Backbone as JSON, one array per atom type, in Angstrom:
{
  "sequence": "MADFCSAVDSWIMRLWTVRFRRLAEGPNPAEEAALEREFMYGRMMAYVYWITISGICFLGTVKPF",
  "N": [[-31.83, 10.17, 4.05], [-29.8, 8.27, 4.28], [-30.45, 6.55, 2.17], [-29.99, 8.22, -0.01], [-27.23, 8.71, 0.25], [-26.21, 6.1, -0.02], [-27.0, 5.61, -2.62], [-25.5, 7.52, -4.01], [-22.95, 6.63, -3.32], [-22.9, 4.08, -4.58], [-23.17, 4.9, -7.2], [-20.79, 6.36, -7.59], [-18.93, 4.32, -7.08], [-19.49, 2.55, -9.18], [-18.62, 4.07, -11.34], [-15.92, 4.18, -10.69], [-15.03, 1.54, -11.1], [-15.12, 1.32, -13.87], [-13.33, 3.33, -14.58], [-10.93, 2.44, -13.37], [-10.49, 0.12, -14.83], [-9.96, 1.21, -17.35], [-7.64, 2.62, -16.73], [-5.96, 0.51, -16.16], [-5.25, -0.34, -18.64], [-3.34, 1.4, -19.43], [-1.49, 4.51, -18.94], [-3.58, 7.34, -18.54], [-4.28, 10.52, -18.66], [-6.71, 11.98, -18.6], [-8.58, 10.21, -17.47], [-7.37, 9.83, -14.99], [-7.55, 12.41, -13.9], [-10.34, 12.68, -13.77], [-10.91, 10.62, -11.99], [-9.62, 11.56, -9.72], [-11.19, 13.83, -9.18], [-13.6, 12.54, -8.58], [-12.83, 11.1, -6.31], [-12.46, 13.25, -4.54], [-15.06, 14.27, -4.46], [-16.44, 12.07, -3.39], [-15.17, 11.91, -0.9], [-15.95, 14.35, 0.24], [-18.72, 13.91, 0.36], [-18.74, 11.82, 2.2], [-17.78, 13.14, 4.48], [-19.89, 14.96, 4.95], [-21.91, 13.14, 5.48], [-20.89, 11.83, 7.81], [-20.75, 14.0, 9.59], [-23.44, 14.7, 9.73], [-24.53, 12.36, 10.9], [-23.14, 12.42, 13.34], [-24.16, 14.8, 14.43], [-26.87, 14.12, 14.72], [-26.61, 12.04, 16.56], [-25.57, 13.46, 18.73], [-27.72, 15.23, 19.28], [-29.64, 13.31, 19.93], [-28.54, 12.35, 22.27], [-28.37, 14.53, 24.11], [-30.95, 15.46, 24.04], [-32.43, 18.06, 23.47], [-34.96, 18.94, 22.77]],
  "CA": [[-30.44, 10.57, 3.87], [-28.99, 7.07, 4.06], [-30.71, 6.06, 0.82], [-29.31, 9.13, -0.93], [-25.78, 8.47, 0.32], [-25.89, 4.8, -0.6], [-27.16, 5.74, -4.07], [-24.34, 8.26, -4.49], [-21.8, 5.74, -3.18], [-22.9, 3.05, -5.62], [-22.93, 5.6, -8.46], [-19.35, 6.64, -7.66], [-18.2, 3.05, -7.16], [-19.62, 2.03, -10.54], [-17.71, 4.85, -12.19], [-14.55, 3.82, -10.38], [-14.65, 0.27, -11.72], [-14.86, 1.61, -15.28], [-12.1, 4.14, -14.69], [-9.76, 1.61, -13.04], [-10.23, -0.77, -15.98], [-9.3, 2.0, -18.4], [-6.28, 2.93, -16.27], [-5.17, -0.71, -16.23], [-4.76, -0.47, -20.01], [-2.18, 2.28, -19.59], [-1.7, 5.85, -18.4], [-4.59, 8.15, -19.21], [-4.42, 11.7, -17.81], [-8.11, 12.39, -18.46], [-9.2, 9.3, -16.5], [-6.78, 10.12, -13.68], [-8.14, 13.66, -13.42], [-11.73, 12.39, -13.42], [-10.88, 9.8, -10.79], [-9.25, 12.46, -8.62], [-12.4, 14.62, -8.88], [-14.58, 11.66, -7.93], [-12.33, 10.86, -4.95], [-12.75, 14.42, -3.74], [-16.51, 14.32, -4.29], [-16.79, 11.0, -2.45], [-14.66, 12.29, 0.41], [-16.83, 15.4, 0.76], [-19.99, 13.28, 0.72], [-18.52, 11.06, 3.44], [-17.7, 14.11, 5.58], [-21.25, 15.44, 5.21], [-22.62, 12.0, 6.07], [-20.4, 11.64, 9.17], [-21.14, 15.16, 10.41], [-24.88, 14.57, 9.96], [-24.74, 11.29, 11.88], [-22.64, 12.91, 14.63], [-25.12, 15.78, 14.93], [-28.07, 13.4, 15.17], [-26.23, 11.33, 17.8], [-25.48, 14.47, 19.79], [-29.07, 15.66, 19.64], [-30.29, 12.18, 20.59], [-27.98, 12.17, 23.6], [-28.71, 15.65, 25.0], [-32.4, 15.63, 23.95], [-32.78, 19.44, 23.79], [-36.35, 19.25, 22.41]],
  "C": [[-29.57, 9.35, 3.56], [-29.2, 6.52, 2.66], [-30.0, 6.91, -0.22], [-27.82, 8.85, -0.94], [-25.41, 7.13, -0.27], [-26.04, 4.83, -2.13], [-25.97, 6.46, -4.67], [-23.1, 7.38, -4.42], [-21.76, 4.7, -4.28], [-22.69, 3.67, -7.0], [-21.44, 5.85, -8.63], [-18.57, 5.34, -7.83], [-18.32, 2.42, -8.55], [-18.71, 2.76, -11.5], [-16.27, 4.46, -11.95], [-14.14, 2.53, -11.05], [-14.33, 0.48, -13.2], [-13.54, 2.35, -15.43], [-10.85, 3.3, -14.39], [-9.46, 0.62, -14.17], [-9.52, -0.03, -17.1], [-7.87, 2.34, -18.0], [-5.38, 1.7, -16.3], [-4.6, -0.92, -17.63], [-3.53, 0.4, -20.25], [-2.5, 3.67, -19.03], [-2.7, 6.65, -19.24], [-4.86, 9.37, -18.32], [-5.87, 12.15, -17.6], [-8.82, 11.52, -17.43], [-8.66, 9.56, -15.11], [-7.37, 11.38, -13.09], [-9.59, 13.44, -12.99], [-11.8, 11.58, -12.13], [-10.54, 10.64, -9.56], [-10.44, 13.32, -8.2], [-13.42, 13.77, -8.13], [-14.13, 11.27, -6.53], [-12.68, 12.03, -4.04], [-14.25, 14.53, -3.46], [-16.96, 13.27, -3.28], [-16.34, 11.32, -1.04], [-15.55, 13.36, 1.04], [-18.19, 14.83, 1.17], [-19.86, 12.48, 2.01], [-18.45, 12.0, 4.63], [-19.08, 14.63, 5.94], [-22.05, 14.35, 5.92], [-22.21, 11.82, 7.53], [-20.82, 12.78, 10.09], [-22.63, 15.1, 10.71], [-25.17, 13.5, 11.0], [-24.28, 11.75, 13.26], [-23.62, 13.91, 15.24], [-26.38, 15.11, 15.44], [-27.79, 12.63, 16.46], [-26.15, 12.31, 18.97], [-26.86, 14.91, 20.23], [-29.85, 14.54, 20.33], [-29.81, 11.98, 22.0], [-28.44, 13.28, 24.55], [-30.21, 15.94, 25.03], [-32.84, 17.07, 24.28], [-34.23, 19.78, 23.49], [-37.33, 18.49, 23.24]]
}
């Protein structure tokens, strides 16, 4: 899971550097919309990652199995 999330994070971050360079040249509604989508996707991936880690920590603490 960690490898998948780090791969997704680096994929998103690489796209962000390209998009921010294009936005530095001037306003671009298409780039802004794409960046907003990627922010939302990254945020959702972070929530899934945090919830998964929290669940594993909880199960490790209570040891129900």
